[in-house]
Phi, psi and omega in degrees: 000137180293132178288145178266172177100203185227150173247142178244120177253118181250127184238123184245110172284119189252156158293127188310319183288345182263356182298322174300324179295322180290320175301320174299318182296315183281335178282323192248316193262321185285324185307319176297327178288322175299313182300319181293326180274348182087019173278126181298150178296133179303145179284333182194151169237150175218161155238156189259132176241359172204138179141184181298336179233096186275320177273074190225139171252135180229147168211162182229139178240154178243123181243150173296327182186172181298321184296316176299321182297306181303318180293319183290316175296327175300315178294318183298312182287347177270353181282115182297333181293328175298319184287330173292317175302318182298314183290319178297318182292323183283329177057033179080006183237158181284136173250321195246132173277312173192165182231154178230134179237120177246135176251129186235155168233156179300135181300140177296343181267352188267121174239111180290127176235102181302137183258341185080358178283146174301142179288131173295127184241358183281323185212126173245159179226132174255123177239125176251113193248120174293140184239151175296121188299322183279000180214044187296321178298315177296326178291323174298317178299320179298318181297314187288326189261341187240302191282314181295316176303326180297312180285332171302319179297338181263006172116002176281151165249125179277109180281332180176149173236128188232155170257121180282123179251339174225132183140184183274166171061043178279152354281147180218149167254147179240121176246141171243127186235152173239141183230148175288337179188171185292323181299319177299317181297314183297319180292322180297312181288330173297317178295322179296324184294337183242007184295126182302323180293320180291316178300318181295321181292318180295322179296317176300317181293321179294324178296319184279318189249352183086353179199172178287146175295322188254121183264210178289162181227141167265126184246136178233127176263129194237143170256120174300133175287152186282352183250149165075015186281117182230012189297128173231008179091175182275000000 
């Protein structure tokens, strides 16, 4: 059954030498403050080793709704212990270049079907996919029915497909994938580029809409952090 609620994906562009300090903070110091404020334990943490933001720490939260999210973050940022930790961790130096907060909901086209297979933990991929604005729902259908089955057949595990509701560059779909290794991922996307079913779908979309439903994608290759992993999919 598809989970309800909202997901919050937080991306922190770091100064590279300070990334270990941020991992330490989230692994050891932040969890008690999250619990006290009512911020749910993140489902996963990652750092990025390839993509538009390479010195990046990311994590994802699942919320019942926006009201709960706003109330919990309000309590967190009002906690003086957080600001003490913040000052201690920074030590008077910059850690963060910038942060990005995306609010997501499960794609209307995504139906999570547990396979029972062990989760690939060596390599994850975050893909932010631009969609045709006047046909965003049909674009989600195309991703769920054409593109994702193609790469699943090539070895991917689809952790979730989401509709971005808050953030830049809307409309966008956000996909989280798991791969056994980099070679499998590279081969899968090469196969996707020439797959007859994918090509036929894009041709049909261009005939109907004048262009493809699924546009360009930003891809981030992620290493799951060894702490706090609770991911079970969307």
